[in-house]
C-alpha positions, 0 to 999 in steps of 0.5 A: 699853097704847095708845089708838086715837083716844079709845078705850083698849085694854088688853093683855088685849084684845090677848091675847084677840084673839090667842087668837081669831086663833090658832084660825083655820086660816090661822094654823096654823104661821104661822111658815112663811107670809107674810100680807098683812093689809088691815084698816080697823080699827086695833086689829084690824090691831095684834092681827094684828101683835102675834101674827105678831111674837110667833109669828115669822111674815111680815106685809105690812101694807096700808092698810085702804082698798085694794080687794080686787083691789089688795090681792091684787096687792100680796100676790102681788108680795110672795110672800104665802101668805095675804091677809086683807082685812076678813072675807075670807081667801084662800089664794094660790098660791105664796108665799115662805117667810119668813126664820127668825125671821119678817119685816116686809114693806114696799113701797118708796115708789116715788118714784124707780122701781117700788115693790118689796117689802123684807123686814126680819127681826124681829131686825133691827127689834129692833136698830133699836128698841134703838138708837133708844131708847138714842140718842134719849132726849128723848121719854122723858117725852112722850106719843107721838101717831101721826097717820100710818099704822101700816101704814108703817115710820115710824108702825109702828116709829118711832112705835108700837113705839118707844113700847111699847119705852119702856113708854109708852102711845102714842096712834094717831090714824086720824081724820085730821081736823086739827081733831080732831087738834089737840083731841086734842093739847091733851088730852094731857100733853107730846104728841110728834106723829109725822105727815106733812109735809102734815099738819104744814103744815096744823096750822101754818095752823090753830094760833091765834096764840100756840099752839104744838105741844109736840113734832113728829117729821118724816120721809119728805122734807125739808120745803120751806123755808117749811113748815120755817120755819112748823113751827119757829115753831109747835113747842117741840121739833122732831125729824127722822128719816131712813131708808130701807125697807131699813134703817129709821131711820138717823139722828135729829136731836134739835134741828132748826135746818135742814131739810136736817140729817137727823140723827146716825147711830144706834149700830147702824149706821155710815156707810161713807163720809164725804162732805164739803160740797165733795164730796157723795156717796151716803150708804152705811150698814152694820150687821149686815144688810150694806151699804145704799146709800140712793141719797141724796146728802149729806155729814157735818159734823164734828159727825157731822150728816148733811146731805141734798142730793138724791136721786141720781136727782133731780139734774139735770146742766145742761152738767156742773153739778149742780142739786139740785131742793130748792134751786130749789123752796125759792127759788120757794116763798119767793115770797109768792104760790106755794103749792107747787113741784116741779122735774123734769128735761127733755132739752135738745139743747145742755145735756144736761138742763134744769130745768123748774119746775111750781108752784101759786100763789094768783094768776097769776104771770107768767114775767117776775116769776118769772124776776126772783125767781129771778135774784136768788137762784139761779145761772144754771144753776139757773134753770128754762128752763121754767115751768108754773103748775098748779092743784095739785101732786100729792103722795102721802098722806105729803106726798112728791112722786114726781118720776117720777110728776109728770113722766109726768103732766105729759108726758101732759097729765093735770095741770091747768094754771092758767087763765093758764099761765106759759110 
């Protein structure tokens, strides 16, 4: 049925595990309840998932490393009736009855605001799986390798459930040592790697000269320019998918030539609007579950390809002119010494808002050097008025940057400046 690291686990094992779970008092009439499940053992978590999906219950997957108190808070925020944490089972006060037919609960990333609980019906996910498999046929003969959490929609739905829908035997990797992952990829026929941008960037640096990854799927955030170019050179097939917590996967690009080309809309959804290049707009999609506002700014090419511009919440208005952070970050990260960069907004008494750059580099970079670099490559209103060199740019485990969190930490002084700061 599937592998977890090097261990093969067949359907009979999951059937037996499901029968053992069904005997637990907590799972009586499970279609009436929401369960928060926090398990460090991947196979055990998947046994819960398969049972609750089959029995049409509600489930909130939680990362297995969450402490009990944090898992309890997440479960209560999501309206769960039961918390399963390792060997600990706990009946919670209150709880929200799951929608008829059961549901998968996911917490939004929180990159632009407080994380919120998103409930998606199993029937909605079934429609997504059918659409994904029928529209995206390139991986049909590949071996899915899921080196990202199967407690998150990307690894769980696009990685694991899509593979099972195709009749494939996915390989779930929870040993995220990059050297182990490379070894495992070399052992498998035509591997298709689902992973985070941060892990993909690490693998590119570790690959020996002349060796390439067979196929890669990226998702979650548009890759910084230098990361994208390195990944294109290091992979034979590069795919990208785009989505949001409310809708799941919205679009897939089966042959990525530019990092901002996020994909063709899957057939179970339609684009409500059709913004064009000279007038980008919010990407809004519609399906059987209604209209979903992505809060992403983009446009659609004549061939149907969606092009990402920025998060609406991230756009900086400098005296009436829009600055899209990714454009500035890509320019800065193309500078040889720079490792990472993030652009945040700050209030400005004259222009309304100003561009502030935080970056890390392998040596002290002077403000004059950085300004000279930017002036040759950016419009005047795009050039950061503030530049601060940090020891490290904080990224989430999936490689995303929460600008809101980074800005707050920078303002309160909790981010470590480099020894020689650019000011």
